[in-house]
N, C-alpha and C positions, 0 to 999 in steps of 0.2 A: 755287086752281087755279093753276101757273104756266102763262101763254101761252110755247107753243111756236110757232117758224116751221121747218118741216122741207123742208129741200131735197133732192129726190130727183131720179134721172134715171140714164141708163145710164154706164158707165165711159167716163172720158175729157169729159164733157158740162161738167165746171167745178163739180159740186156744193160741194166741198170752199174753192176759191178764193173764189166768188159770196160763200157764207156766212160765209167770214173777213172780206170786205169788209162785208157787213152787220153783221158782229158788233164791226169798229173802228169805223164809222159812228156806231153807237149809244153804244159806249163813250166815242168822242171827243166827244158829245155829252153826257155825263154821265148817261146810263140804265145802271144798275145791270143789265148782261147778262152771261149765261155763253154758254159755247161747247162744243159735244160733236161731236166726230165719232162717228157712231152704229157704225160698223165696232171702233171702241175699248172697246165695251161686249158685243161679242161674241167674245171671243177668248179661246173654252174650247172645248177637242177633245177627243176626239172628239165632234161634233154627236151630239145625241140624235135616234133614228131617228125619233121623235116631231115634231120640230120642223128640219126640212130647211132651211138655210141660216140656222139659228138667230133666226129674224124674231121669234118670241115671247119667246126669251130676251132680246133684245135690248130689246125693248119693257117687260119688267117691269124690268131694268136701267136704263130710262131713269125709268121710274116712282120706281126707288130714287134716283137723283139730282135729281131733281126734287123730291124732299123734303129733301134734303139744300140745294138752291138756294134753295127756299123759306124754309127756316129761316134761312139765311144773309142774308138778305134783297134777294134778287137779283129781279128786276121780269119777265125775260122769259130765254128759251132759245134760242139760234139751236143747229140740229141740220143737218147734212149726212151723207147716205149713202144705200146703197140700202133700200128697203123690198121687200115681199113682192110680186111684180110682180102675182099672182092678184087680192090685194085690199088691198093696201096696209098702212098702219099697223095694227097689233094694240091698237087702242084698246082692247079689251076688259081688256087687261093694263095697262092704265094709268089711274090713279085720280086721282095728283096732279098732271097737266098735260093741258092741253087744245092738243093739236096742229094747225096748220093746214099743211097740206101743199101745196107748189107744186113740181111736176114742172117741169125743167129739159129741154129736147132739144134738138136741131141735126138738119140735114140727115146723108144719109150720107157726102158727101163731107166736109164738114166735121169729123163725128164719128172718121171714119178717119183724117183729119191729125190731130187732136189726139190721140188714142189714141195713135197709132205715135211722134207727136212727145214726148209726156212717156216713153217708153220702154216704154208698155205694162207687161204683164206674162205670166203665162203663158196669160191667156186670148187664145184668135185674135179676130182683128177679128170676122170673122164671126158670132160668137158674140154681140158686142158689139152687131152690127147688126140681130141677130136680137131681143134683148134691148130695143133701141129701138123697134122696129117693136110689138112686144107691147105696151110702156109706152103709145105711141101710142094702140093700140086700148083701153086702158084707162079707167078714169072714175072713179077713187078720189080724184084729187087734187083740190083745191078752186080750183086754180089752174095756168096752163102759162104759161110764158115759154120762145119760141124763142130761142138764143142765138147762133144761126148770124151770123156775121159780126160781132158784137158785142164789144167792149172788156167787163171786168168791170163798170167802173162803172156803165155803161150796163144792163145786164144786171140789178144791183143795185137801180137806179132802177125799172127797167121791174117787178121783184118787188114793191117796196113799192107802185108804182102799182097791181096789177092785185089785191093782197090787199087795199086801203085801209090804214086806219091801224092801225099798227102798232109798238109794242104796243098791245092795245087797251087804252081808259081806264079798264077796269072795276079796282075797288081788290082787292088780294089779301086773303085771310084767314090771315095768316103764323101768327098764335097758334093755330091748330088744326090746325098740322103736327106730327107729331113727328120731330124729327130722326134721320137714321139714324146707327147706331152707338151706338144705347140698349141697354140693360141686357136686353132682352129678346131672345131668340134670335141669342145670339151664335155666331158660328161659332169653332169649335175648327180645328184641321190646321195642318200647316207652311205657311208663309211665309218666302221667299226673297227678301230685298230688298237689289239692287244700287244701291249709292249713291256719289256722288264729287261733283268740281267739274264747272262747265260743262267740254263737250269730250271728259273722260276716256273715252267712250264706254260708258255705263251702260247706255242703252236696246240700244245693237247687242251687248251681251255678254249682257244681260239675255233677249233675245230668242233669242237662241243659246242658253243655256241650257232656256230653256222649252223648246225645239225637240228639245233632246237628252232631255227629260224624256218629251215625247209619243213619242219612236223607242222608250224604255225600256217603253211599254206603259199608262201612267198615262193617266188623263184628269185634265188640268191646267188652269190659267186664267193670264193674263197680263194686269196692269196699267201703265201709265204715268201716274204722277202728275201729271204735269204736263196729262194729257188728262183728267182726271176733276175738276178743279178750276179750270179756266180763267175766268177771269171778270174784268171790268173795271167799275170801278178798284179794286182790293185794298183790305180795311180797311187802316188804318193802323196800329193795333194787331196786325197781323198781316200783314206783306208778302207773305211767302210762301203765306198762305192755306191753312195746315197744318190749322187746325181745319175748314175747308170739306173738304179733300181726305182729311182721317183718316175724318170721317163718309163719305163717299161709299167709301171705299178698304172702310171695315166693311160696310156696305148692300151691295154687290157681292159682297164674299167671300162673306156669308151666302146670296146668289143663288145664287153659282157653287157653293158647298158643296152646296146644295139638288139642283141639277144633278147633282151627282155628283162634281164636280172634288176631287181629292184631295191637290192641292198648289197652290199661288199663287206666281207669282213677280213682283214687283214692283219697277217701278225710278221713281229719281225722287231729288232732292237733299236733304240734311238737314243744318243747320248746327250744332246742338247738342242736349245731351241734354233740354234742356225740349220741343224738338220733337217728339223720340221717344219721351216719355213718352206726348205727346198721342195719338200714334199705337200705343203700346203698351195704352194705356188704352183706345179704341175698337176693338182689334183682339183683346183678353182674350177668352177663355185661348189664342187660336191661340199657336204657338211661331214666334218671328222669329228669325231667322238675316240680321244685317245683314252685308254684306259691300263693305267700302270699295275701290272702284277709284282708283289713284294714278297721277299721272306729273308728268314734269317740266316744266319753261317750254318750252322745245323743242319737245316732243311736244305738249302743248298746244295750244299757238300754230298748229302745221299741223295739228293737226286741226280747231280751231276755224277757221283761212283756208279749210279745205276743206269745212266745210260752207258757209261763205260763200259759195261757188261753187257751192254745192248739189249739193255730192257727199256719199256716204256715207248715214247714215240720216235718212228723209225723215220729220217731223212736221207736223202742220199748224200754220199760224202760226209757223214755226219763226222765232224772232226773230235770226237769224245770218245766214239766206240773204238775198243781195241786198246788205247792209251793207257800205257803202265800207271800204277796206283801215285808214283810221285807227281808225276804229269798231271793227271787228275786234280791231285790235292792242290796244286798250282794253279790250276784253272778255278779251281773253287774261289781260291785267295782272290783273283782277279776279278769274280764274279763278285764277292761280297762287297768288294770296294766300288766295284760299279755300280752293285745295288744302294751303296752309301752317297755315292755321287749324286744319283737320280734324286735321292728322298732330300739332298740339301738343296738340289735346283728346283725341285717341286715339279717335276716334269709331269704330264698328263693330266687331263681334267679329273678325273677320278684315279685313286687309288684303292686295289684293295690286297689284305694282308692274307696270302695262301698258306701260312705256317699250320698245320692240322687240320687243313679242309682238302676234300678230295676234290679233282677235277670237277666232276659234276656240281658240288656244292660252291665252286668260284663260277662255274659257268652260269648258274642261278643266280648268285649274287649280280655279276656284271648286267646280265639283263633286266634284274628286277629294279637297278638303280639307275640305268639307262635308260629305260621304258623303252627298249628297243623290241621290235623293229619298228621305227617310225618312218615308215616306207611309203613313197610317193608315185 
């Protein structure tokens, strides 16, 4: 079984930030470690009436990717995100992972300051405080760490001190695990994949397309490839970790299809036909429509600089956020070169020029030209 350290707590308490710190420390120390934001395993709406909050769905999906990580040789997995406030993690839906749950908490004043400081969301701050109080009354967590007034590095240190030696020293039985994406129970159904170079707007456009499909009345799911195959270090013969991502993608699509999803929107990069074949084989017999976004040097550079300042689409562990200007300009040069290679290779069924267009305009163009959703 795969050892999992799951950090939970109310919105704004720092779950993802601390989880990413732990993931980074373990990866730098040479541990084969993966990272998952549990919210990324539950983007399938509308939610089933029998699974409010989609907590059971997320647990089944965690089990699915745990199999993929195990088969890839990953030693442990860091998870961040909410749990069922009444019962914690639905461990009865998890067979290939052994979760250790650490709850993070903070006092009302601290939590209010952090939640408002990060921009919050549509959730009223009083609801956040009520959720925090309910979690303080719970008893499902294996450990609890108060984060009030502490820097991220100190919270991470206290988490490890509280839960003991982690990952645990026992060996794994990787050979007994069947990797996801095998020949059994493959999911059919339409898959719309939005790809392109770094900074072109894949995630923002893909999610806008996904929201339009929901508004059209379809049950649909959304997945970001970078969020389902995050591990360090990546294998030398597959630097983009396409094998891991393709297997996890297929396993998750099967689960979403079983839950009633009629369409899947995927975002993420792909460099060549060989990588495309890996995904096609894993997803067969699903019908994949690959849409490539393109932008020129000036547009890509501006977008990468904005991401470096923390603007636009947010993702856990964004490698651009907070980088110095010289580093961002170097990444922009790489993105321009990547876009040129994709152009020359003609990657994608359809190409969309995003220069001078808003996310909403590009999303409209994608739906118009693909005639999506073609749901069965």
